[in-house]
MARDREN-822219 format. One record per residue: residue in one letter; x negated, y, z of N, C-alpha, C in turn. Coordinates in steps of 0.05 Angstrom, whole numbers, plus 5000, padded with zeros to 4 digits. Each point is the difference from the previous one (the first is absolute). Last residue first. Example, Ala and Ser with C-alpha at 12.3 -4.5 7.8 and 13.67 -1.06 7.14 Angstrom:
2
<pt 'S' <4743 4955 5142> <4984 5024 5001> <5015 5022 5014>>
<pt 'A' <4994 4885 4999> <5018 5024 5000> <4982 5024 5000>>
This chain:
75
<pt 'L' <8628 1274 8031> <5001 4980 5030> <5027 5006 5021>>
<pt 'G' <4958 5035 4907> <5018 4989 5001> <5003 4981 5023>>
<pt 'L' <4971 5091 4985> <4984 4982 4990> <5001 4968 4996>>
<pt 'Q' <5062 5077 5003> <4980 5000 4980> <4983 4979 4998>>
<pt 'K' <5050 5007 5072> <5019 4991 4982> <4979 4992 4980>>
<pt 'K' <4959 5037 5071> <5010 4969 5007> <5016 4995 4970>>
<pt 'V' <4989 5094 5005> <4980 4984 5004> <5000 4976 4995>>
<pt 'D' <5073 5037 5033> <4993 5003 4977> <4982 4980 4989>>
<pt 'D' <5005 5008 5091> <5022 4985 4981> <5004 5002 4977>>
<pt 'R' <4949 5066 5039> <4987 4971 5005> <5017 4971 4981>>
<pt 'S' <5006 5103 4976> <5010 4985 5028> <4991 4983 4998>>
<pt 'V' <4962 5086 4957> <5026 4970 4992> <5000 4984 5024>>
<pt 'T' <4985 5113 4976> <4984 4977 5007> <5016 4973 4993>>
<pt 'Q' <4981 5117 4985> <5008 4981 4987> <4991 4972 5022>>
<pt 'G' <4960 5088 4991> <5020 4991 5020> <5014 4987 5003>>
<pt 'H' <4939 5030 4923> <5024 5013 5001> <5017 4996 5031>>
<pt 'S' <4914 4954 4960> <5036 4992 5005> <5023 5024 4999>>
<pt 'E' <4907 5020 5016> <5001 4994 4968> <5022 4982 5000>>
<pt 'R' <4987 5019 5087> <4996 5034 4986> <5006 4979 4971>>
<pt 'I' <4989 4938 5057> <5028 5020 5007> <4996 5013 4978>>
<pt 'N' <4922 4954 4998> <5017 4989 4989> <5029 5011 4998>>
<pt 'K' <4921 5037 5056> <5003 5007 4960> <5021 4981 4982>>
<pt 'V' <4998 4988 5102> <5002 5030 4997> <5008 5008 4966>>
<pt 'A' <4962 4909 5029> <5030 5011 4996> <5001 5021 5000>>
<pt 'D' <4909 4981 4999> <5014 4996 4975> <5035 4995 4999>>
<pt 'Q' <4940 5036 5080> <5004 5017 4976> <5010 4983 4971>>
<pt 'Y' <5001 4951 5080> <5017 5018 4999> <4992 5029 4983>>
<pt 'D' <4947 4918 5004> <5034 5001 4992> <5011 5017 5004>>
<pt 'L' <4919 5015 5019> <4998 5001 4974> <5032 4986 4999>>
<pt 'S' <4981 5011 5085> <4995 5027 4986> <5010 4996 4972>>
<pt 'D' <4982 4921 5049> <5026 5011 5008> <5001 5029 4988>>
<pt 'E' <4913 4951 4984> <5023 4994 4984> <5031 5011 5008>>
<pt 'L' <4926 5030 5056> <5009 5008 4971> <5006 4987 4983>>
<pt 'K' <5004 4964 5088> <5007 5038 5001> <4995 5005 4963>>
<pt 'E' <4966 4918 5023> <5032 5001 5003> <5007 5023 4996>>
<pt 'L' <4906 4994 5009> <5012 4992 4965> <5025 5002 4998>>
<pt 'V' <4971 5020 5084> <4992 5019 4981> <5005 4995 4972>>
<pt 'A' <4997 4934 5065> <5018 5019 5020> <4999 5027 4963>>
<pt 'N' <4946 4931 5001> <5019 4995 4988> <5028 5017 5014>>
<pt 'R' <4907 5014 5024> <5008 5003 4972> <5024 4996 4986>>
<pt 'M' <4976 4988 5092> <5010 5033 4991> <5001 5000 4978>>
<pt 'F' <4994 4904 5025> <5015 5007 5014> <5007 5034 4997>>
<pt 'E' <4906 4958 4977> <5030 4992 4984> <5028 5011 5009>>
<pt 'T' <4931 5021 5054> <5000 5017 4978> <5017 4991 4972>>
<pt 'S' <4987 4954 5086> <5014 5031 5014> <4996 5023 4963>>
<pt 'T' <5012 4892 5002> <4976 5018 5000> <5020 5021 5013>>
<pt 'Q' <5057 4923 5006> <4989 5009 4976> <4977 5009 5014>>
<pt 'G' <5078 4956 5027> <4981 4972 4996> <4976 5026 4979>>
<pt 'D' <5069 5034 5063> <5016 4989 4973> <4981 4979 4977>>
<pt 'L' <4981 5042 5092> <5030 4985 5005> <5006 4982 4976>>
<pt 'N' <4921 5055 5004> <5003 4978 5007> <5016 4983 5003>>
<pt 'A' <5024 5088 4971> <4982 4984 4983> <4989 4972 5018>>
<pt 'Q' <5034 5058 5052> <5023 4990 4973> <4985 4989 4987>>
<pt 'R' <4945 5033 5058> <5012 4977 5021> <5022 4991 4973>>
<pt 'H' <4954 5075 4970> <4990 4975 5009> <4999 4971 5018>>
<pt 'I' <5041 5090 4987> <4995 4995 4971> <4985 4968 5002>>
<pt 'L' <5025 5047 5079> <5028 4991 4989> <4990 4994 4974>>
<pt 'N' <4926 5043 5039> <5006 4975 5014> <5025 4987 4998>>
<pt 'L' <4986 5084 4957> <4981 4980 4993> <5000 4976 5014>>
<pt 'V' <5043 5069 5031> <5016 4992 4976> <4977 4982 4990>>
<pt 'D' <4981 5032 5071> <5018 4990 5006> <5011 4982 4979>>
<pt 'E' <4920 5068 4998> <4994 4971 5005> <5028 4983 5007>>
<pt 'D' <5005 5077 4926> <4998 4996 5025> <4990 4970 5014>>
<pt 'F' <4968 5018 4904> <5033 4999 5009> <4991 5022 5022>>
<pt 'R' <4963 4991 4896> <4997 5012 5026> <5021 5008 5012>>
<pt 'I' <4958 4950 4902> <5017 5013 5024> <5003 5000 5023>>
<pt 'T' <4931 4997 4901> <5008 4996 5032> <5024 5015 5015>>
<pt 'T' <4959 4942 4906> <5016 5030 5001> <4996 4999 5033>>
<pt 'S' <4953 4937 4913> <5018 5000 5020> <5003 5031 5010>>
<pt 'K' <5008 4940 4894> <4979 5028 5020> <5009 4993 5031>>
<pt 'T' <4989 4928 4909> <5017 5008 5019> <4986 5025 5012>>
<pt 'A' <5003 4951 4890> <4988 5013 5030> <5017 5010 5029>>
<pt 'N' <5039 4927 4918> <4994 5035 5004> <4984 4996 5035>>
<pt 'A' <4994 4922 4923> <5011 5002 5025> <4997 5034 5004>>
<pt 'M' <4994 4942 4904> <4985 5006 5026> <5019 5012 5017>>
């Protein structure tokens, strides 16, 4: 069963809204799709950042270099 969706209202001044409409059009999206995608990207970035901070804390600051990871994976 699909999750139900809900709506919300975001207010922008006219200049910003025109920029959103123009950029969405250039991207081949509706303004709604453009704004939804922007919010979801910001949310994903924030969650990724929170995960990174948690991982650094749990590792007590120890890191592994990219080369070491590649060696461990046999790459």
